[in-house]
KOLVO-726856 format. One record per residue (C-alpha): x, y, z; residue number from 1. Coordinates in nm, 4 decimals. Layout:
<atoms>
<east:X north:Y up:Z num:NUM>
...
</atoms>
This chain:
<atoms>
<east:2.5355 north:1.6551 up:-5.4985 num:1>
<east:2.8046 north:1.7815 up:-5.7327 num:2>
<east:2.8707 north:2.0762 up:-5.4980 num:3>
<east:2.9219 north:1.8284 up:-5.2117 num:4>
<east:3.1761 north:1.6326 up:-5.4141 num:5>
<east:3.3539 north:1.9458 up:-5.5390 num:6>
<east:3.4025 north:2.0799 up:-5.1847 num:7>
<east:3.4108 north:1.7475 up:-4.9989 num:8>
<east:3.7006 north:1.5859 up:-5.1797 num:9>
<east:3.9478 north:1.8727 up:-5.1220 num:10>
<east:3.8543 north:1.8838 up:-4.7511 num:11>
<east:3.8458 north:1.5071 up:-4.6879 num:12>
<east:4.0500 north:1.3449 up:-4.9647 num:13>
<east:4.4097 north:1.2220 up:-4.9703 num:14>
<east:4.5542 north:1.5663 up:-5.0545 num:15>
<east:4.3561 north:1.7468 up:-4.7819 num:16>
<east:4.4958 north:1.9177 up:-4.4738 num:17>
<east:4.3082 north:1.6546 up:-4.2712 num:18>
<east:4.4976 north:1.3723 up:-4.4461 num:19>
<east:4.8277 north:1.5595 up:-4.4119 num:20>
<east:4.7610 north:1.6068 up:-4.0375 num:21>
<east:4.6818 north:1.2352 up:-3.9907 num:22>
<east:5.0002 north:1.1377 up:-4.1775 num:23>
<east:5.2124 north:1.3827 up:-3.9738 num:24>
<east:5.0686 north:1.2394 up:-3.6498 num:25>
<east:5.1471 north:0.8835 up:-3.7590 num:26>
<east:5.5061 north:0.9809 up:-3.8484 num:27>
<east:5.5641 north:1.1734 up:-3.5236 num:28>
<east:5.4356 north:0.8868 up:-3.3102 num:29>
<east:5.6403 north:0.6346 up:-3.5113 num:30>
<east:5.9587 north:0.8430 up:-3.4649 num:31>
<east:5.8943 north:0.8675 up:-3.0902 num:32>
<east:5.8475 north:0.4914 up:-3.0639 num:33>
<east:6.1693 north:0.4331 up:-3.2600 num:34>
<east:6.3560 north:0.6635 up:-3.0197 num:35>
<east:6.2298 north:0.4683 up:-2.7209 num:36>
<east:5.9058 north:0.6489 up:-2.6436 num:37>
<east:5.7341 north:0.3243 up:-2.5469 num:38>
<east:5.9354 north:0.1075 up:-2.3183 num:39>
<east:5.8697 north:-0.2497 up:-2.2169 num:40>
<east:5.7573 north:-0.3113 up:-1.8614 num:41>
<east:5.5089 north:-0.0252 up:-1.8391 num:42>
<east:5.5445 north:0.3476 up:-1.8165 num:43>
<east:5.7861 north:0.5032 up:-1.5687 num:44>
<east:5.6234 north:0.7403 up:-1.3232 num:45>
<east:5.7323 north:1.0855 up:-1.2080 num:46>
<east:5.9026 north:1.0600 up:-0.8686 num:47>
<east:6.0262 north:1.3030 up:-0.6049 num:48>
<east:6.3782 north:1.2063 up:-0.7130 num:49>
<east:6.2969 north:1.3347 up:-1.0649 num:50>
<east:6.2045 north:1.6709 up:-0.9138 num:51>
<east:6.5172 north:1.7067 up:-0.6969 num:52>
<east:6.7409 north:1.8771 up:-0.9593 num:53>
<east:6.4657 north:2.1200 up:-1.0652 num:54>
<east:6.4183 north:2.4768 up:-0.9376 num:55>
<east:6.1980 north:2.5008 up:-0.6275 num:56>
<east:5.9116 north:2.6830 up:-0.8015 num:57>
<east:5.8943 north:2.4126 up:-1.0695 num:58>
<east:5.9024 north:2.1370 up:-0.8064 num:59>
<east:5.6101 north:2.3038 up:-0.6301 num:60>
<east:5.4180 north:2.3461 up:-0.9561 num:61>
<east:5.4641 north:1.9787 up:-1.0500 num:62>
<east:5.3428 north:1.8702 up:-0.7060 num:63>
<east:5.0393 north:2.1022 up:-0.7193 num:64>
<east:4.9434 north:1.9755 up:-1.0661 num:65>
<east:4.9568 north:1.6168 up:-0.9408 num:66>
<east:5.2380 north:1.5069 up:-1.1735 num:67>
<east:5.4230 north:1.3125 up:-0.9012 num:68>
<east:5.3190 north:0.9477 up:-0.9061 num:69>
<east:5.1694 north:0.9771 up:-1.2552 num:70>
<east:5.3148 north:0.8240 up:-1.5732 num:71>
<east:5.5758 north:1.0321 up:-1.7525 num:72>
<east:5.4140 north:1.2243 up:-2.0325 num:73>
<east:5.5476 north:1.1257 up:-2.3750 num:74>
<east:5.2702 north:1.2769 up:-2.5859 num:75>
<east:4.9274 north:1.4306 up:-2.5643 num:76>
<east:4.6185 north:1.4395 up:-2.7780 num:77>
<east:4.3556 north:1.7126 up:-2.7507 num:78>
<east:4.0340 north:1.8131 up:-2.9224 num:79>
<east:3.8968 north:2.1651 up:-2.9009 num:80>
<east:3.5729 north:2.3435 up:-2.9718 num:81>
<east:3.6529 north:2.7105 up:-2.9236 num:82>
<east:3.6001 north:3.0657 up:-3.0372 num:83>
<east:3.8576 north:3.3130 up:-3.1655 num:84>
<east:3.8547 north:3.6611 up:-3.3093 num:85>
<east:4.1081 north:3.8812 up:-3.4778 num:86>
<east:4.0577 north:4.1843 up:-3.2536 num:87>
<east:3.8710 north:4.3144 up:-2.9490 num:88>
<east:3.5682 north:4.4298 up:-3.1485 num:89>
<east:3.5773 north:4.1629 up:-3.4214 num:90>
<east:3.3084 north:3.8962 up:-3.4458 num:91>
<east:3.3761 north:3.5621 up:-3.2806 num:92>
<east:3.4446 north:3.2642 up:-3.5039 num:93>
<east:3.3825 north:2.9149 up:-3.3679 num:94>
<east:3.6163 north:2.6348 up:-3.4645 num:95>
<east:3.6998 north:2.2743 up:-3.3924 num:96>
<east:4.0550 north:2.1494 up:-3.3767 num:97>
<east:4.2657 north:1.8419 up:-3.3195 num:98>
<east:4.6124 north:1.8611 up:-3.1714 num:99>
<east:4.8845 north:1.6062 up:-3.1077 num:100>
<east:5.2077 north:1.6841 up:-2.9232 num:101>
<east:5.4953 north:1.4378 up:-2.9039 num:102>
<east:5.7691 north:1.5240 up:-2.6558 num:103>
<east:6.0267 north:1.2493 up:-2.7224 num:104>
<east:6.1129 north:1.3954 up:-3.0638 num:105>
<east:5.9435 north:1.7360 up:-3.0431 num:106>
<east:5.6356 north:1.7800 up:-3.2584 num:107>
<east:5.3178 north:1.9863 up:-3.2238 num:108>
<east:5.0575 north:1.9146 up:-3.4886 num:109>
<east:4.7393 north:2.1224 up:-3.5058 num:110>
<east:4.4468 north:2.0954 up:-3.7487 num:111>
<east:4.1555 north:2.3398 up:-3.7367 num:112>
<east:3.8236 north:2.3684 up:-3.9171 num:113>
<east:3.6066 north:2.6791 up:-3.8994 num:114>
<east:3.3491 north:2.8799 up:-4.0877 num:115>
<east:3.3925 north:3.2506 up:-4.1514 num:116>
<east:3.1029 north:3.4446 up:-4.3011 num:117>
<east:2.9506 north:3.1133 up:-4.4100 num:118>
<east:3.2649 north:2.9967 up:-4.5908 num:119>
<east:3.4544 north:2.6943 up:-4.4533 num:120>
<east:3.8233 north:2.7190 up:-4.3866 num:121>
<east:4.0911 north:2.4797 up:-4.2686 num:122>
<east:4.4243 north:2.5514 up:-4.1028 num:123>
<east:4.7208 north:2.3192 up:-4.0636 num:124>
<east:4.9964 north:2.4167 up:-3.8228 num:125>
<east:5.2905 north:2.1749 up:-3.8062 num:126>
<east:5.5908 north:2.1958 up:-3.5747 num:127>
<east:5.8211 north:1.9054 up:-3.6520 num:128>
<east:6.1657 north:1.9279 up:-3.5020 num:129>
<east:6.2788 north:2.2862 up:-3.5129 num:130>
<east:6.0715 north:2.3904 up:-3.8183 num:131>
<east:5.7158 north:2.5224 up:-3.8388 num:132>
<east:5.4678 north:2.5679 up:-4.1201 num:133>
<east:5.1267 north:2.7304 up:-4.0948 num:134>
<east:4.8843 north:2.7132 up:-4.3842 num:135>
<east:4.5196 north:2.8133 up:-4.4205 num:136>
<east:4.2817 north:2.7303 up:-4.7051 num:137>
<east:3.9418 north:2.8783 up:-4.7781 num:138>
<east:3.6850 north:2.6201 up:-4.8923 num:139>
<east:3.9750 north:2.3691 up:-4.8826 num:140>
<east:4.0853 north:2.5005 up:-5.2213 num:141>
<east:4.2326 north:2.8513 up:-5.2059 num:142>
<east:4.5404 north:2.8831 up:-4.9883 num:143>
<east:4.5397 north:3.2224 up:-4.8141 num:144>
<east:4.8206 north:3.1705 up:-4.5601 num:145>
<east:5.1546 north:2.9972 up:-4.6091 num:146>
<east:5.3833 north:3.1026 up:-4.3253 num:147>
<east:5.7227 north:2.9713 up:-4.2188 num:148>
<east:6.0501 north:3.1108 up:-4.0902 num:149>
<east:6.2613 north:3.1690 up:-3.7800 num:150>
<east:6.0101 north:3.3970 up:-3.6040 num:151>
<east:5.7373 north:3.1354 up:-3.6389 num:152>
<east:5.9818 north:2.8622 up:-3.5297 num:153>
<east:6.0599 north:3.0528 up:-3.2075 num:154>
<east:5.6950 north:3.1349 up:-3.1399 num:155>
<east:5.5910 north:2.7727 up:-3.1856 num:156>
<east:5.8690 north:2.6504 up:-2.9564 num:157>
<east:5.7214 north:2.8763 up:-2.6876 num:158>
<east:5.3740 north:2.7406 up:-2.7650 num:159>
<east:5.4974 north:2.3822 up:-2.7332 num:160>
<east:5.6531 north:2.4708 up:-2.3969 num:161>
<east:5.3286 north:2.6426 up:-2.2916 num:162>
<east:5.1351 north:2.3262 up:-2.3847 num:163>
<east:5.3717 north:2.1249 up:-2.1661 num:164>
<east:5.3179 north:2.3602 up:-1.8718 num:165>
<east:4.9386 north:2.3649 up:-1.8997 num:166>
<east:4.8376 north:2.0350 up:-2.0611 num:167>
<east:5.1204 north:1.7946 up:-1.9689 num:168>
<east:5.3256 north:1.9290 up:-1.6769 num:169>
<east:5.4882 north:1.5894 up:-1.6195 num:170>
<east:5.6740 north:1.6404 up:-1.9486 num:171>
<east:5.8719 north:1.9256 up:-1.7906 num:172>
<east:6.1084 north:1.6820 up:-1.6168 num:173>
<east:6.2602 north:1.5807 up:-1.9511 num:174>
<east:6.6389 north:1.6352 up:-1.9677 num:175>
<east:6.5956 north:1.8384 up:-2.2865 num:176>
<east:6.4069 north:2.1083 up:-2.0935 num:177>
<east:6.6469 north:2.3690 up:-1.9543 num:178>
</atoms>
């Protein structure tokens, strides 16, 4: 029982990556609401008029994905159960993850839990505004990755855009996208 408490509190408690992720999600959603992310009178829908100023290929893509006639995408929430590996002959590692993207005031928040060689690990990847942090802890105690910087900022901006294209194409009509 003591082992459960020793490892459970760091992974589930108020100083855990899980708690930090939940707090970051709450703040991102609150900021989006303050900036007008939820408007009275229902959600506006994507129209053909919204597509008119866009390049032809993007107009076609948005029509094919069914974005026209659907509510404008302000945010998305996803849960994953996936496998990753560090190289073509490396062993697969399964993981579960939660992700929240907010497009009104750009944020991409990603929390992952996995087990590698029987040892649990957690990763927290936060893109808030133009800055990114990526941290990984083994057994929720020992931090083994603490990455930040302009290269990661650029890479995460591309990832956020990729998420928009694949998971929320209706978000591509936003004026901030050029």
